[in-house]
C-alpha positions, 0 to 999 in steps of 0.5 A: 416426515414431520417431527414435533419438537415440544416446549423445552426440547424448542428451547434446547434446539434454540440454545443450540442454534445459538452456539452455532451462530456463535461458533460461525460468528467466530470463524468468519470474520465478515460476521463478527466484523459487522456485529451479526447477533450469534443468534441471527447467524445460527437463526437464519442458517437453520431456516435455510435448512428447514427450507431444504426440507420445505422444498425436497418435500422430506421433512418439516418441523414443528415447534411449541415455541409458545414460550418465545412470547413470554421471553420476547414480554421479558426482554422488553421490559428490561427496557422499559426500566432504562428509561429514566427521566432523571438519567435524561436530564442529566445527560443534557443537551447533546443526548437530548437532540441524539434523541430528536435525530433518532425519533424523526429518523424512525418516523421518516423510516415507516413514512418511506416504507409505507409510502413505498409499498403503495406505490410498489402495489404491495401491503402498506404493512409490509412496508412498515415492516421495512420501516423502524422496527428493523432498521432503528429497531434491530432484530428484536423489535423486528421479531416483536412486531412481525407476527402482529402485523401478520395478524392483520392478513399480511403474511411474510411480515416477520420474514420481511422485517427479519431480512430487513433487520438482518441487512441493515446491520450489514448496510449501516457498516457500509455507508457510515464510513464514507459519509463520516469520511466526506464529512470529516475532511470536506469540513475540515472538521480535525483542525476545529476540533474542541476537547471535550473533557466531561464527556467520558466513555463507556469502558467495557467490563465484565458484570459479576453477578450475585444470588442476591442481586439477581432474585430481586431484580428477576421478581422485579421484572415479573412484576412488571410483566405482571401490571404490565399484562393489566395495562395492556388488557385496559388499552386493547379494550378501549380498541388499541392495537398493541404489542402485549409488551407496550404495557410491561415496558409502561410499568417498568419505566414508572417503577424506575423513575419511582426508584430514581425519585423516592429511593424506596428500592433500588434496581440493578441495572447490570443484572437487568441488562444481563436478563435481557440479553438472555430472553432477547437471545432466546426469543430471537433464536426461536424465532428465526428457526422457524422462519419460513423463508419461501414466504418471501418469494412473490416479495423478493423484488418489492423488498430489494426496492424498499431496502434500496429506499431506506438505505438512500434515506439512512444515508441522507438523513445522517449526512444532513440532519444527524450531522446538523442536530448534533452540533456541525463538528468532529464529535457530530461527524463520529455521532452521525457514523454511530447514527449509520449503526443504531439506526440501521441496525443495533447499538453494538453495531454504532460503536463498532463503527465510532471506533472504526473511524476513532481509529482513523481520525480522533478520540470521540468521548462525547460520540461514546458518551451520548450513542449508548445511551440514546440506542442503548436507553431511550430510543426502543422506548420510543420506537416501539410507541411510533411503531404502535401508532403506525399500526393503528393508522394502517389497521 
């Protein structure tokens, strides 16, 4: 039996899948503690339901889901609005040093992924799918770049990327604690700690949206998407293989910096964030609920080996490089734990790691200032450029 879903029906099902994931995350502490996105939980469970239909031959689904690409482009456009040169200058050296660490890790994750793939005899694109697009980028970037790699005759790339991203969300928590514990206690960082009052952590707060702010912000995002599509078309005409949202990210970043410097118009970043969360949730739900898990069978063993390699890289890099670049003090140790989260998961995962560490040891306002700026505002922009470079190198 084949069941067809129209575009509207597919969107409605994606919302149901999201709420299924939300219910499960609230029900099971393991999922909630590891910051697994609701859409990932629900979408993964639904993909197993599809697998059951495929293996038994009893049913299958066909989704009209082309609208997911619009959600994807809209999400990455909101990411582009975060790329503020003025903010980066204001944040200072600590943010710059952690950003350098994050960029270096993203490059190495791709080098290791491609290198291990060649050793294991699988497509380098599959190795790239276990690299920074899934680890540093998380589920959103993994879902966006997977189909692009599949267009280069690499079936299963999206599944590998999403599986890697989901694994990283959990593994990033597991390795953060032991690494930071060893750094703090072996190097006696508690007694050496210096309190830096100028750093203030971000307080969680609810966002109240007003129609007068939502409408112009939505229009700004649409304008950036339109201009960005022209930029992408031009770059593609030069022979570059680029995701459709690279141009929109670039257009959004130009608009953000114009707003910062000229004051001709303003951008409500809280509304941008809310729209970004909504579009990412819809995109992830729609791509995950159409997961073809059976395509992972032949890649199971190589994937496990590559995931182990990426985990070792994350741990070693955090312990030696991140800790050194961020100052080799107590705050650096906490940021190291945070990097195990955003370098191997997502920014919320990084914050969860640091909260657990500071509850056990001491507060670290500096870490809670630096990590969200890099993890939520800057690294996605640089990571997209890094991934695009590697795709063009391997095509």
